[in-house]
C-alpha positions in Angstrom: 57.8 32.9 -13.5 54.0 32.7 -13.3 54.0 28.9 -13.1 56.4 28.9 -10.1 54.3 31.3 -8.3 51.3 29.0 -8.8 53.2 26.0 -7.7 54.2 27.8 -4.5 50.6 28.8 -4.0 49.4 25.3 -4.2 52.3 24.1 -2.0 51.4 26.4 1.1 48.0 24.9 1.7 49.4 21.4 1.7 52.1 22.4 4.2 49.5 23.9 6.4 47.4 20.9 6.3 50.2 18.7 7.1 50.3 20.2 10.7 46.7 18.9 11.4 46.3 15.8 13.5 43.6 13.9 11.5 43.3 11.3 14.2 41.4 13.6 16.4 37.9 14.6 15.4 37.4 18.3 15.4 34.9 19.6 18.0 31.8 20.8 16.5 30.7 24.3 17.1 27.5 24.9 19.0 24.2 24.2 17.3 22.7 27.4 15.9 19.4 28.8 16.9 17.3 29.1 13.7 15.6 32.4 13.0 12.2 31.3 11.6 9.8 34.0 10.9 6.5 33.5 12.8 3.3 32.8 10.8 0.3 35.0 11.4 -2.3 33.0 13.3 -5.9 34.1 13.9 -9.3 32.5 14.5 -12.5 33.3 12.5 -15.9 33.6 14.1 -16.9 30.2 13.1 -14.0 28.7 14.9 -11.6 28.1 12.0 -8.0 28.7 12.9 -6.0 30.4 10.2 -2.2 30.2 9.8 -0.6 32.5 7.2 2.9 32.3 6.0 3.9 34.9 3.4 6.4 34.0 0.4 6.5 36.1 -2.7 9.3 34.2 -4.4 6.6 32.8 -6.8 3.3 34.2 -7.8 1.5 31.2 -6.3 -0.5 30.6 -3.2 -1.6 27.3 -1.4 -4.5 26.5 1.0 -4.5 23.5 3.1 -7.7 22.9 5.1 -7.1 20.3 7.8 -9.8 19.0 10.1 -9.1 18.2 13.7 -10.8 16.1 16.4 -10.4 12.5 17.7 -10.8 9.8 15.1 -13.8 7.5 15.4 -14.4 3.7 15.0 -17.1 2.6 12.5 -17.6 -0.9 13.4 -19.4 -2.9 10.8 -18.9 0.1 8.4 -15.0 0.0 8.9 -13.4 1.9 6.1 -16.0 4.6 5.8 -13.5 7.6 6.2 -11.6 6.3 3.1 -14.7 5.7 0.9 -15.8 9.3 1.9 -12.4 10.8 1.1 -12.4 9.2 -2.2 -15.8 10.7 -3.2 -15.4 14.3 -2.0 -14.1 15.5 -5.5 -17.0 13.6 -7.3 -19.0 16.9 -7.8 -21.2 19.5 -6.0 -24.8 20.6 -6.0 -23.7 23.3 -8.5 -20.9 21.4 -10.5 -20.8 18.0 -11.9 -17.4 16.2 -11.6 -16.6 16.9 -15.2 -17.5 20.6 -14.9 -15.4 20.8 -11.8 -12.5 19.1 -13.3 -12.6 21.5 -16.4 -12.6 24.6 -14.2 -9.8 23.4 -12.1 -7.7 22.7 -15.4 -8.8 26.1 -16.9 -7.0 28.1 -14.1 -4.1 25.6 -14.0 -4.9 24.8 -10.3 -4.4 21.7 -8.2 -7.5 20.9 -6.0 -7.6 17.6 -4.1 -9.2 16.1 -1.0 -9.1 13.1 1.4 -11.0 12.1 4.3 -10.0 15.0 6.5 -8.6 17.7 4.4 -8.9 19.7 1.2 -5.9 21.3 -0.6 -5.7 24.0 -3.2 -2.8 25.3 -5.1 -3.0 28.0 -7.9 -1.4 31.2 -9.2 -2.2 34.2 -6.9 -4.1 35.9 -9.8 -6.5 33.1 -9.9 -7.0 32.8 -6.0 -10.6 33.9 -6.2 -11.7 31.4 -8.7 -9.7 28.8 -6.8 -11.4 29.6 -3.4 -14.8 29.5 -5.1 -14.1 26.0 -6.3 -12.6 24.9 -3.0 -15.4 26.2 -0.9 -17.9 24.8 -3.4 -16.5 21.4 -2.7 -16.3 22.1 1.1 -19.8 23.2 1.5 -21.9 21.6 -1.5 -20.2 18.2 -2.1 -23.1 16.0 -3.2 -21.6 12.5 -3.5 -23.5 11.2 -6.7 -24.9 7.7 -6.5 -23.1 6.8 -9.7 -19.8 7.8 -8.4 -20.4 6.1 -5.1 -21.2 2.9 -6.9 -17.9 3.3 -8.8 -15.9 3.9 -5.8 -17.4 0.8 -4.0 -16.6 -1.4 -7.0 -13.0 0.0 -7.1 -12.6 -0.8 -3.5 -14.0 -4.3 -4.1 -11.2 -4.8 -6.5 -8.6 -3.3 -4.2 -9.7 -5.7 -1.3 -9.2 -8.7 -3.6 -5.7 -7.3 -4.6 -4.8 -7.0 -0.8 -5.0 -10.7 -0.6 -2.1 -11.0 -2.9 -0.1 -7.9 -1.5 2.0 -9.0 1.3 2.7 -5.4 2.4 -1.1 -4.8 3.0 -1.4 -8.1 4.7 1.3 -7.3 7.2 0.1 -3.8 7.7 -3.4 -5.0 8.5 -2.2 -7.7 10.9 0.2 -5.2 12.7 -2.7 -2.8 13.2 -4.8 -5.5 14.8 -2.0 -6.7 16.9 -1.1 -3.3 18.3 -4.5 -1.8 18.9 -8.0 -3.2 19.9 -11.0 -3.2 17.5 -12.4 -0.3 19.6 -9.5 1.9 18.6 -9.6 3.7 15.0 -6.1 2.3 14.4 -7.3 -1.2 15.0 -10.0 -1.2 12.4 -9.5 -2.8 9.0 -11.9 -2.5 6.0 -13.1 -6.0 4.8 -15.5 -7.1 2.0 -18.2 -7.2 4.7 -17.8 -3.8 6.1 -17.5 -2.3 2.6 -20.8 -3.9 1.7 -22.5 -2.1 4.7 -21.3 1.3 3.8 -24.0 3.4 2.3 -24.1 6.7 0.3 -26.2 8.1 3.5 -23.4 7.1 5.8 -20.8 8.8 3.6 -22.9 12.1 3.6 -23.3 11.9 7.4 -19.6 11.3 7.9 -18.8 14.4 5.8 -21.2 16.6 7.7 -19.8 15.5 11.1 -16.1 15.7 10.0 -15.8 18.6 7.9 -16.6 21.3 10.4 -14.8 24.6 11.1 -14.7 24.2 14.9 -11.3 22.9 15.5 -10.2 23.0 11.9 -7.1 24.7 10.6 -6.4 26.5 7.3 -2.8 26.8 6.4 -2.1 29.4 3.8 1.4 29.8 2.2 2.5 31.9 -0.7 2.3 35.3 -2.5 -0.4 36.9 -0.3 -0.4 39.5 2.5 -1.3 38.1 5.9 -2.8 41.5 6.9 -5.0 41.6 3.9 -6.2 38.0 3.6 -8.8 38.2 6.5 -11.3 40.0 4.4 -11.1 37.4 1.4 -11.3 34.5 3.9 -14.5 36.0 5.5 -16.1 36.3 2.1 -15.5 32.6 1.3 -15.5 30.8 4.7 -17.9 32.7 7.0 -21.0 30.7 5.7 -19.3 27.4 6.7 -20.9 26.1 9.8 -21.0 22.7 11.6 -20.9 20.9 14.9 -18.0 20.7 17.3 -15.2 18.4 16.3 -15.4 14.9 17.8 -13.6 14.5 21.0 -13.1 11.3 23.0 -10.7 9.3 25.1 -9.3 6.5 22.9 -8.7 3.0 24.5 -5.2 2.0 25.3 -3.1 0.0 22.9 -2.7 -3.7 23.4 0.0 -4.6 26.0 1.5 -8.0 25.7 2.6 -10.1 28.7 5.2 -11.8 26.4 5.9 -12.1 22.7 3.1 -13.0 20.2 3.7 -14.8 16.8 1.0 -13.8 14.3 1.1 -15.7 10.9 -0.7 -14.7 7.7 -0.6 -17.4 5.1 0.3 -16.3 1.6 -0.1 -19.4 -0.4 3.1 -20.1 -2.6 5.2 -17.3 -1.3 8.9 -17.6 -1.7 9.6 -14.7 0.6 8.5 -13.8 4.1 7.4 -10.3 5.1 8.3 -9.8 8.7 7.2 -7.0 11.0 8.4 -7.1 14.7 6.2 -4.4 16.1 4.7 -3.1 19.5 2.8 0.0 20.7 4.6 2.9 22.3 3.3 5.3 24.9 4.5 8.5 23.5 3.0 11.5 21.6 4.5 14.3 19.5 4.6 16.6 22.5 6.4 14.2 24.9 9.8 15.2 26.1 11.2 11.9 24.8 9.9 12.3 21.2 13.2 13.6 19.6 15.3 11.1 21.5 13.2 8.3 20.2 13.6 9.6 16.7 17.4 9.6 17.1 17.2 6.0 18.5 15.1 4.8 15.6 17.5 6.4 13.2 20.4 4.5 14.7 18.3 1.3 14.9 16.9 1.2 11.3 15.4 4.4 10.3 18.3 6.5 9.3 21.1 6.4 6.9 22.2 3.1 5.2 24.7 2.3 7.8 22.0 1.8 10.5 22.3 -1.4 12.7 19.5 -3.4 11.0 20.9 -2.8 7.4 24.5 -3.5 8.4 23.4 -6.7 10.2 20.9 -8.3 8.1 21.9 -7.0 4.6 25.6 -6.3 4.8 26.7 -8.9 7.2 24.3 -11.8 6.9 22.8 -11.2 3.2 19.4 -12.1 4.5 17.6 -9.3 2.5 18.0 -6.3 0.4 16.7 -4.1 3.1 15.7 -4.1 6.7 14.4 -1.0 8.3 12.6 0.4 11.3 10.2 3.2 12.0 8.7 4.9 15.0 5.2 6.2 14.2 4.2 8.7 16.8 0.8 10.3 16.7 -1.5 12.1 19.3 -3.9 9.1 19.0 -1.6 6.2 19.2 2.0 5.2 18.4 4.0 2.3 17.5 7.4 0.9 16.6 8.1 -1.6 13.7 11.1 -3.3 12.3 11.3 -5.7 9.3 11.4 -6.2 5.6 11.3 -9.1 3.1 13.3 -12.2 3.6 13.8 -15.6 1.9 11.8 -18.5 3.4 14.9 -20.3 4.5 16.2 -17.5 6.6 12.9 -16.3 8.2 13.5 -17.5 11.6 17.2 -16.4 11.6 16.1 -13.0 10.5 13.7 -12.7 13.3 16.3 -13.8 15.7 18.6 -10.9 14.4 15.9 -8.2 14.6 15.1 -9.2 18.1 18.8 -9.1 18.8 19.2 -5.6 17.6 16.1 -4.4 19.6 17.6 -6.0 22.7 21.2 -4.7 22.0 20.2 -1.0 21.8 18.8 -1.2 25.3 21.9 -3.2 26.7 24.7 -0.8 26.1 25.5 2.7 25.0 25.6 3.4 21.3 28.7 4.3 19.6 29.9 7.8 19.1 30.1 7.6 15.3 26.6 6.2 14.8 25.0 8.8 17.1 27.0 11.7 15.4 26.0 10.3 11.9 22.3 10.0 12.8 22.2 13.4 14.4 24.0 15.0 11.4 21.5 13.2 8.9 18.5 14.5 11.1 19.9 18.0 11.1 20.6 18.0 7.4 17.0 16.9 6.7 15.7 19.8 8.9 17.9 22.2 7.2 16.7 21.2 3.8 13.1 21.3 4.9 13.5 25.0 5.6 14.0 25.7 1.9 10.2 24.9 1.5 7.9 27.8 2.2 5.3 25.4 3.5 7.6 24.2 6.2 7.2 27.4 8.3 3.4 27.0 8.1 3.6 23.4 9.0 5.7 24.2 12.0 3.1 26.8 13.2 0.4 24.1 12.7 2.4 21.5 14.7 2.9 23.9 17.6 -0.8 24.6 17.9 -2.0 21.0 17.4 0.5 19.3 19.5 0.8 22.1 22.2 4.6 22.5 21.5 6.8 25.3 23.0 6.6 28.4 20.8 10.4 28.2 20.2 10.4 24.5 19.5 11.6 24.7 15.9 13.9 27.7 16.5 15.8 25.5 19.1 15.3 22.3 17.2 19.0 21.9 16.3 20.0 22.8 19.8 17.8 20.1 21.4 19.1 17.5 18.7 22.7 18.3 19.4 22.1 18.0 23.3 21.0 14.4 22.9 23.6 12.0 24.5 24.4 8.4 24.4 22.9 8.1 27.8 19.6 9.6 26.5 19.5 7.0 23.7 20.1 4.1 26.3 17.4 5.6 28.6 14.6 5.7 25.9 15.7 2.4 24.5 15.1 0.7 27.9 11.9 2.5 28.3 10.3 1.8 25.0 12.0 -1.1 23.3 10.1 -4.3 24.1 11.8 -7.2 22.4 10.3 -9.6 25.0 6.8 -8.3 24.5 6.8 -7.9 20.7 4.2 -8.9 18.1 6.2 -10.8 15.5 4.0 -10.7 12.5 5.0 -12.9 9.5 3.4 -13.2 6.1 4.5 -16.2 4.2 4.3 -19.7 3.0 2.9 -22.4 5.3 6.1 -24.3 5.1 7.9 -21.9 7.6 5.3 -22.0 10.4 6.9 -24.7 12.5 10.1 -22.6 12.7 8.1 -19.7 14.3 6.8 -21.3 17.5 10.1 -20.7 19.3 9.5 -17.0 19.2 6.1 -17.1 21.0 6.0 -16.9 24.8 3.4 -19.7 24.9 4.8 -21.7 21.9 1.8 -21.2 19.9 0.9 -19.5 16.6 -1.9 -17.0 16.1 -3.3 -17.2 12.5 -4.9 -14.2 10.8 -6.1 -13.6 7.3 -5.2 -10.8 4.9 -7.5 -8.4 6.9 -6.3 -9.2 10.4 -9.1 -11.6 11.2 -8.6 -14.9 13.2 -8.5 -17.9 11.1 -8.4 -21.6 12.0 -6.2 -24.2 10.4 -7.0 -25.2 7.0 -9.9 -27.7 6.9 -9.3 -30.9 5.0 -11.3 -31.5 1.8 -14.1 -34.0 1.8 -13.4 -35.2 -1.8 -10.3 -35.9 -3.8 -9.0 -33.7 -6.5 -10.0 -36.1 -9.2 -13.6 -36.1 -7.8 -13.4 -32.1 -7.7 -12.3 -32.1 -11.4 -15.3 -34.3 -12.4 -17.6 -32.0 -10.5 -16.2 -28.9 -12.0 -16.4 -30.3 -15.5 -20.1 -31.2 -14.8 -20.8 -27.6 -13.6 -19.0 -26.0 -16.5 -21.1 -28.2 -18.9 -24.3 -27.5 -17.1 -25.0 -31.0 -15.9 -23.9 -32.7 -19.2 -21.7 -35.9 -18.7 -20.3 -38.9 -20.6 -21.0 -39.4 -24.2 -23.6 -36.5 -24.3 -20.7 -34.2 -23.1 -18.2 -35.6 -25.9 -20.9 -34.8 -28.4 -21.5 -31.3 -27.0 -17.8 -30.6 -27.1 -17.5 -31.6 -30.7 -20.1 -29.0 -31.7 -17.9 -26.5 -30.0 -15.2 -26.0 -32.7 -13.9 -22.5 -31.9 -14.4 -19.3 -30.0 -13.1 -15.8 -30.3 -13.5 -13.7 -27.1 -13.2 -10.0 -26.8 -12.5 -8.4 -23.5 -12.2 -4.8 -22.4 -9.6 -4.3 -19.7 -9.4 -1.2 -17.4 -6.3 -0.2 -15.4 -4.5 2.7 -13.8 -3.1 3.4 -17.3 -6.4 3.5 -19.0 -8.5 1.0 -21.1 -7.2 -1.7 -23.4 -8.8 -4.5 -25.5 -7.7 -8.1 -25.8 -8.8 -10.7 -28.1 -8.4 -14.5 -27.4 -9.0 -17.2 -30.0 -9.3 -21.0 -29.4 -10.1 -23.9 -31.5 -10.6 -27.6 -30.6 -7.7 -28.5 -32.9 -5.1 -27.1 -30.4 -4.7 -23.6 -31.9 -4.8 -20.5 -29.6 -4.1 -16.8 -30.2 -4.1 -13.6 -28.2 -3.5 -10.0 -28.8 -3.9 -6.8 -26.8 -4.4 -3.3 -28.1 -3.9 -0.3 -25.8 -4.9 3.2 -26.8 -5.1 2.1 -30.4 -1.7 0.6 -30.4 -0.8 -3.0 -30.5 0.8 -3.9 -27.1 1.3 -7.7 -27.1 0.3 -10.8 -29.0 1.1 -14.6 -28.8 0.2 -17.8 -30.6 0.3 -21.6 -30.2 -0.4 -24.0 -33.1 -0.5 -27.2 -31.1 3.2 -27.9 -31.4 5.0 -24.7 -31.3 4.4 -21.0 -30.5 5.7 -17.6 -29.6 4.9 -14.2 -28.3 5.7 -10.5 -29.0 5.3 -7.4 -27.0 6.4 -3.7 -27.2 9.1 -4.0 -24.5 11.0 -7.2 -25.1 10.2 -8.0 -28.9 9.7 -11.6 -30.2 10.4 -14.8 -28.3 9.7 -18.3 -29.4 8.2 -20.7 -26.8 10.9 -23.0 -25.4 10.5 -26.7 -25.1 9.5 -26.5 -21.5 6.9 -23.9 -22.1 5.4 -25.9 -25.0 5.4 -29.1 -22.6 3.7 -27.1 -19.9 1.1 -25.8 -22.5 0.2 -29.3 -23.5 -0.7 -30.2 -19.9 -3.8 -28.0 -20.0 -5.5 -28.9 -23.2 -9.1 -28.4 -24.4 -12.0 -26.2 -23.6 -12.2 -27.8 -20.0 -8.6 -28.5 -19.0 -10.0 -30.4 -15.8 -11.1 -33.2 -18.1 -7.5 -34.2 -19.0 -5.4 -33.4 -15.9 -5.3 -37.1 -15.0 -3.7 -38.0 -18.3 -2.0 -34.8 -19.5 1.0 -35.1 -17.0 -0.2 -32.2 -14.8 0.9 -32.5 -11.2 -1.7 -31.6 -8.7 -2.5 -31.9 -5.0 -5.7 -31.3 -3.0 -4.8 -28.9 -0.1 -8.2 -28.6 1.5 -10.6 -25.8 2.0 -9.5 -22.0 1.9 -11.6 -18.9 1.6 -11.1 -16.8 -1.5 -13.0 -13.6 -2.0 -15.2 -14.4 1.0 -16.2 -17.7 -0.5 -15.3 -21.2 0.9 -13.3 -22.9 -1.9 -11.4 -26.2 -2.6 -7.7 -25.3 -3.2 -5.7 -27.5 -5.5 -2.0 -27.0 -5.9 -0.8 -27.6 -9.6 2.6 -27.6 -11.3 2.9 -27.8 -15.0 6.7 -27.9 -15.0 7.0 -24.1 -15.7 4.8 -22.4 -13.1 3.4 -23.4 -9.7 -0.4 -22.6 -9.5 -3.0 -22.5 -6.7 -6.5 -22.9 -8.1 -9.6 -22.0 -6.0 -12.9 -23.9 -6.9 -16.2 -22.7 -5.3 -17.2 -25.3 -2.7 -20.8 -25.0 -3.7 -20.8 -24.4 -7.5 -17.5 -26.1 -8.3 -16.7 -23.3 -10.7 -13.4 -21.7 -10.7 -13.2 -18.6 -8.5 -9.6 -17.7 -8.9 -6.0 -18.8 -9.7 -2.7 -17.7 -8.1 0.4 -18.2 -10.0 4.0 -17.9 -8.7 6.4 -16.6 -11.4 10.1 -16.2 -11.2 11.5 -13.1 -13.1 15.0 -11.9 -13.0 15.7 -13.7 -9.7 12.5 -12.1 -8.2 9.2 -13.9 -7.5 5.9 -12.4 -8.6 2.4 -13.5 -7.4 -0.2 -13.1 -10.2 -3.8 -13.5 -9.1 -6.7 -14.0 -11.6 -10.3 -13.8 -10.3 -13.3 -15.1 -12.2 -16.9 -14.1 -12.0 -20.2 -13.5 -13.8 -20.5 -16.9 -15.2 -22.6 -16.8 -18.3 -24.0 -19.7 -20.7 -22.5 -19.9 -24.1 -23.4 -22.8 -26.3 -24.2 -25.0 -23.3 -21.1 -24.1 -21.3 -20.7 -21.7 -18.4 -17.8 -19.2 -18.9 -16.6 -16.3 -16.8 -17.4 -12.9 -18.3 -15.5 -11.0 -15.5 -11.7 -11.9 -15.3 -9.7 -9.5 -13.1 -5.8 -9.8 -12.7 -3.6 -8.5 -10.1 0.2 -8.4 -10.5 2.0 -8.7 -7.1 -0.3 -6.0 -5.7 1.5 -3.4 -7.9 -0.7 -3.4 -10.9 -4.2 -4.7 -11.7 -6.5 -5.1 -14.8 -10.3 -5.5 -14.5 -11.6 -7.4 -17.5 -15.1 -7.7 -18.8 -16.1 -9.8 -21.9 -17.9 -7.6 -24.4 -18.3 -10.5 -27.1 -17.9 -14.2 -27.7 -18.1 -15.5 -31.1 -18.8 -19.2 -31.2 -17.6 -21.5 -34.1 -16.3 -18.6 -36.1 -13.1 -19.3 -37.9 -10.0 -17.2 -37.3 -6.5 -16.9 -38.9 -3.6 -17.8 -36.5 -1.5 -15.6 -38.6 -3.1 -12.6 -37.1 -1.6 -13.5 -33.7 2.0 -14.2 -34.8 
């Protein structure tokens, strides 16, 4: 009997549901007003504004100290704020960096800083010790010379990596296209501006920027708002400084028509596109929320946004095409784009411009508006689960002069946005006919881009947004360059004397220390003039990879993929670069090469030679003055994706009458880098190839 009762119970809901008309969308109820508890806000005597949000769910507390004020430009020291931010945690007048790190770890705290803020998170019971460390950094940071030198060297490496990172290239060009150099957002750090930054400039930046007048201290966690004032007075009342910087910033760059800006990325098989333009809007503007909804429909929201549906789902031009509307108090801009195959670069730009125009030509669909608003409402609701959200809301209300009930009524304002609102802001802000069309890619696509420029011309920028001229033709042939390079490596020796000198160079075993984000490693490379080569890398005491070549066959092994024998194609490619100085044999080894002309590499004028050994295409840079190799860019195909590997050479040192690079840095597609320094070279010392198999 029970099973019949159960069956009937299941049937009744089905019968009830059958009476619904599913072709009619049910009307949504009115958006609720969110009950958000107000944070406590007060100002200390030194000008520091404090925002406190209580939350006793966990016995933890966080302090986020944020500086305010108008950002500045630094001209020939562009990048100074980033350098200063990297050094703040490098020690104080009372604690070395190591001592500071030990004390932070001892209480299980997180203490970090950047160029305009310091953040602390710790258990409530360790709050006093945490604030002691935080305020020591705040008031006593001493920027040691050794740490300054280390950060400068790291940034030199990062700038070198930027030249192979298409994302960084497009970001730099976009910044320069949208904002003048007199605007902080139009400044880009280069090798030259980095070289001008001094420790004294860093100290002055810190004193001028980290000042209590206009700063905000956001506190969230297991504390009592009514009791925190006394504690803060104890730790922060001694903090003094000048008024925060205040100035009227110059306007963004307004185009009369569309501009095409091309950044050459030698050998790239993909183009990175950014269609971008500045927007005259701030976070407190009445159009702000409408613009965010419009951008969500366009390309910043769910997977079904217009750009993704058009360029990925319909055209299959890319894995992803997105847009973003970046809105700040100091400058705002829109950008749309992604990564696209070379052959569809111009077609992709056409479709992106079409979508920018289309959203301002007609009302959006009900479904896409509803989906975007639902997604934004869901994100807002999820954000309320974080205790830090309430304090962030309070900070935004103060900084951006928002209505006090802005977030309580956020869902109501979002729900009230109509299709007419979206059309209105699209017509007001979307500028397809005045866009900066930034493309980072291969030279072969340039001719297809002129049709997008209002004047039919292409502006060329380098990796840092600086204007460049077309590549200068070389004044010598590739063969002449190789001869000069061989002579430079052999320190002036040529002809029979060089042959005799090479015969005395029977073998060489090189040990190099590698540094990376993962830590340190050591690699050993062995070479002999009978064609044998071997290499192995040890990381943290564990063998990571090894390879060998005996002149006719070879193989490699690594921890991830195991053992693999060299293919016939790999062996043929290997034989095209024989000997201690491969340039001596390119004319007869079967190596394909082409002199492309002059091009800058790491700030130096170089001859650029394109080479192809049948396996990989490489672009080799030879210093135009010394004829020594400055770097090599290799394009590799892996699992259907291309990767650009950039090797940089430096610190040439004499060994047995030959100049060899003692610094060899490698960058893998801008995602991972290795800094290598030779620690030992053993000349004419025998080795066993079995050690590398």
